N, C-alpha and C positions, 0 to 999 in steps of 0.2 A: 563031299557035302560040307558047306560052312556053317557052323554052329552061330556064328556071330555076323551081324549086319551092321558094320559100321556106316556113319555118314561122313562123307570126306570132301564134302563141297557142296555149296547152296547158291543159289541165283533168285533174285525177286526184282519185280516192278510193280508198281499200283501207284494209289493217289499218292502214299507217302514219297513219292519218287522214286528213281531206279538206283539199286543198290542195297545191300544188306547195312551199309553205313548208315545212309538217309533214313532207313526204316528203322534201325535200333533208336537214333536219335529221337525220331517222332514220337516212338515208343515210350521212352523214358522221360521226353518232357510233355507227354500227352496230347499231342498235338494231332487232331483230325484231320485226314486228307477229304474228307466228303465237304461237297461243296455245290453252288451253282452250275449247272450243266453248261459245257462250253463247246463240244464236239458233235455230240447227238443231235441230229435234228430231226426235231419232233413237236409236236404241240404241246406236249405235258413238259414242259420246261421248269414249272414250279415245283418239280420232284427233286430235292437234292439227291446227286450221287457221287460215289468214290470213282472220279475219272481221271485216267492217266494224263499228266498235263503235256502231253506231247501230240501233235497232228502228226497226220501219216506220212506227211511229207519229212517231218524231221525225225519220224522213226526210221523211214527209209534211208535218209541220210547217215543215221546213226548205225544202223545196220548195213550200210552200203550197199542197198538194192536199189536198181535203178528204176526209173518211173515205167519202163516199157515192159518192165518183168511183173508178169501177173503175181499177186500176193494178197494178203487180207490183213486187217488190223490185228486179230486173234494171234495170226502168225508172227507177225513184226513183235508182237509183246513177247510171244514165246521164245523167239530170237533173241532179244535182251535179257532177257531172265536165263535162257540156259548158255551164252556166251559167259556170263559170268559163273555161273557153276562149273563150267568147262574148266576156268581159269582158275577158280579157287582149288578145285583137284587137281590141278595141275596135268589135264587130260590133252595137251598139245599135239602129241602124237598119239593116234587110235589105231594105227595099223593093224596092229599084231595085237589086240585085245578084245575080248567077246562083251561088247557093249550094247545093251538094250536101251531104246528111247521109249518111251510109256508116256503119253498125255492125257490128261483129260479134258473134255470140251463137252460144249451141248450145243450151241452157236454156228462153231465152226466158221465159215465163210460169210453167212447170212447178212452180216450189215452190206455186204456187196450185192448180194441178191438183192436187198430191199432198196439200193439206189440205183440199181440197172434194171428193175423189173419191166417198167415200161419200154424201155430200150430194147429188153428180151422179146417182147412184142413187137416192136414196130421194125428194128432191122439189127443186123448180126455185128455192130461195131462192137459193142462189147459183151458179146455171148461166149467168149473164153473165160468169162468169170463164173460161167454156170459151173463149170467142174471146181471151181474154187467152194462152192456151197457145200460140200460134204464136210463133216468132222474129219475125217482122216486125211483129208488133202492137206489141211491147215499141218496135221503133225508131219506130214511129208515132207511139206516146204520149211517147216523148223528144222528138221532132223538132216534134208537134202543142202541147208545153209552151211553146214559144218562138216556133214559126214562122216565115215568111220564107225557106222552102227550095223552090228549082227541081225537086228531085229526092230523094227518101228510098230508098236501099236498104239490105238486109240482105246481109251476108257470112256463111256459116257452114260453115267448113272446118275444124274442132274447133280445136284451139290456135293454128292460124295465120290465125284469122279476122281480129283486128282488124289485123294487117301486110297481110293480103290487102285489108281496107279500105282502108288507106293507100295501097298500091299502085293499087287500082281510082281512088280519089280524085286520085292525081299523073296518070294518063292521061287522066282526063276532063279535066283542066286543059290538059293536051299537045294534048288533041283539039279544044279551044276549045269545049267543049259548055259549062264552067262556069267562073266564074274565080276559085272559092274552094271548097276542099272541106273538111268537118268530118268527120276519120275515125279510127276506133278500134275499141273495143268496151265492151260492160257484161255480166256475168255474175255471177247471186248463186250461191251455195250451195244447192243441194238434193240430198234423200236420192239421187236419181238418179245425182247426181255423186258421192256419196261410196260407193253401194252399188256402181255400176259398176267403179270403180277400186279398189275393195275386191274386187271378182269377179277383177279383173285382178293380184292379189295385187302391186299397186304402190304401196300407203301405207304410208308408216313411221308407227308409234307414237310415235317419238323426233323431234324435231327433224329435219328434213331434212339432207342434207350433200352436196350436189352436189361432184362432182368429187373424191369422199373413196372412197380405196378399200374404206370399210367401208361406202359409201352403200347402204340398201335401200328406197328407196322415197320418194315425194315428198307432200308437205303440200298439201292443195286450200287455194283461196283464194277470193275475190270481191272485186268492184271494177269502177271503170270509167275508162277515160281516153281523151280525143281531142284531137288535133293539127289545128290549123287550118294547110292548105296554103293558098299562094296563089301565083299568077302574079307576076312581077315587076311586069309592067304593073298588075296592079291595086293591089298595095302600093305602088307609086308613087302611083296616081291617089287612093289613100286615105290617103298621107303616113303611113304607119305601117312601125315601125322592125323587119327582121325577126330573128328571134332566130338563125336558122341556115337552111342549104339540105338539103333530100333531095336529095343530090347523085348516089344510084345505089339501085337496087332490083331484085329478080327473083323469080320462084316458080318451083318445079321440082315434078315428082312422081314418085318413083321407083315409086310403089305396090307396093312390096316385101311388106307385111303389114298386114293389117287396122290394127293398134294397135302395131306394131314397128319401128322405124327398120332401115333395112339395115345389117347388121353393119359394111360397109366406108365407110358413109356418103356414100353416094354422089349422093343426091339432095342433102342438106345443101352436100357439095362444090360441085356445080356450084351450088347458088343462091348462095353466097358469090363462086364465081368470076363467074358473070354479073352480081352485082351491082357488082363492082371494074369491070368491063368497062363496066358503063352508065356508071358513074362516072366513067370516065377515071383510074382510079387502079391502082396498084401495091401488092401486097401488102406492101410497105415505108410505104405512105402510112398504113396502117392504125394507130392509136395505142392501140385497145381495143376489145376484143369484147363487148358483152354479150349472153352464150349464152344459147341456150335451158334449158340446164341444169336437169333437172327433178329429178336426186337418182336416178333410176333406172339399174341397171344397163346395160339397154340404151342409152337417149339419152346418158348422158355420153360412156359409152366410143366409140360411134356419132360423135357429134358433135366429140368429140376427137381422133378417127383422121380424120376430114375436115379440120379443123382444122389438123393436122402435115401431111395431104397439101398444103393449099393453100399453109401459111406456111412449111414447111419447116424450116430451123434459125432462122428470124427471127420467131417467135410474138410477138405483142403482147401485153401484158397480157389475162388473160381471166379473166372471172368472172360467176357467175350470181347475180341477185338475187332469187331463189325462196324463198330462206329468210327474205326480209324482209317480202314480201305473200302467199306463198305461191302456187301455182300457180293462175294465176286461169283457166287454160283458154282459152276464146275473147276473153276480154279481155286477155292476158298481151301480146299483141305492141302493144296500147294502153298499157297501163302501163308497159313497158319502151321503147317509144319516147320517152314523157314522162321514164324516169329516164335513158335515154341522152342525151338533150338536156341533163337537168340537170347530167351528170356533164361533158359539153362546155363548157357554157358556164361552169362554176366549175370546171374542171380538177382532176377527182379520177377515182380508179378505185373504184367500191363493192367493201368487202371482202368476199369470199367467206367469210361467214360458216360456223362448223361446221366449217371444214377442218383435218385433222389428218394424211393418209396421202395422199401421192400415189398415183394410180391407176397400176399398175405397168407397163401396157401403153402409157403417154401420155409422152411425152417432157417435158412443162411443169407444173406446179404451177398453181392457179389464185391470183389477188390474195388475198394474206393477210398479217396483221400491221399496223402502224399508217402506215407510209408509203404512203399513196396519192394523193398530188398529185403529178399529171404537167400536163404543158402537152399538151393533148388539141387534136386539128385534125378526126381523122376518126375517128366510132366506127360498129362494124358491130353491127349488132341482129339476131339471129337468132329464129326462132320457127317452129316444126317441129311438124307435127299428124299425127293419126292418119291412116292411109293413106299415108303419105312426103309429104303435102305442105308442103315447105317453102319459106321465105319469108326473105330477108334483104334489109336495109336500111339505108342509109349514110347518115348525119348528119354534114355539115361545117360548120367555121366560114365565116363571110363572108368 
């Protein structure tokens, strides 16, 4: 049974571009990928989104998927991120390795169902896409593109999905069921997404402002990201240099409301507290919190209240990075895990873009300004989903 869980690779694609290098450059330069809608066909084009700037045709070409092959945008985004993660971890030959692939998603291939719905009713020309609607189908498409996995699974717990995929991957390694787990999530924008969040009245028609007193909602986004989790024994046997450790993690569920966090942040508090206990760390050991920070009135106050309760008068630097990528919902925990790892390795705290005014009820302000260089040892990453499903991950330097 492995005691250490190492990160030996990572891959990402988002509104900031494809790959870790573009992501790092955007984060360090404070460049947001949230902009005007380009590909999603909807009447609500006035909402800014974090859209990946590749068409389906361009993504197919990038991943060498012929037009005749059934696939989805969610799957294509996942393939791009997984390819980078596999290359980064030097997992070209996977035949004799026990590897799990765990992907978080909620919409799956829903964008194809939206596109072909009337056709499903009138003829059978696109009926093959019905099978692609399911969340698990997209994970299978991503895995089948590369092969060599002992186990393939899908997590769907709304906005905590990808973080929970990481937790499941780590547990599988600790239970000696696999040596390596590639975990994260993939999600594309759909009308279902946009209309659903619009119905909840939590979309901002301007650039979102997490942890700002004037915040009025989130900007949706899309993307995919995966981290390669590996036991210390496997990393040594493969002679790969780990990037960092997944030192602690926890998941809680307060079940306060279908779509809202509890006002006192009880579930968020417990997730962070239990992750610290799992990592055998004190609150003073955390050097940066990559917050869930959606920009909604409910989330930011609830999460901020939980942070104050746990950290007291010694709150570390806090910021949300959803102004860079948009809120990628089920993929968020994957994207923000990679972002947290980049911050850890390059010793900086991403600026909380668009911040101007402190939330009156909170004792702290998020990271803002130009001086973001800090020596980081431990980074806490939060992902909170509908239904009060809360997950916290801690990444630590080796």
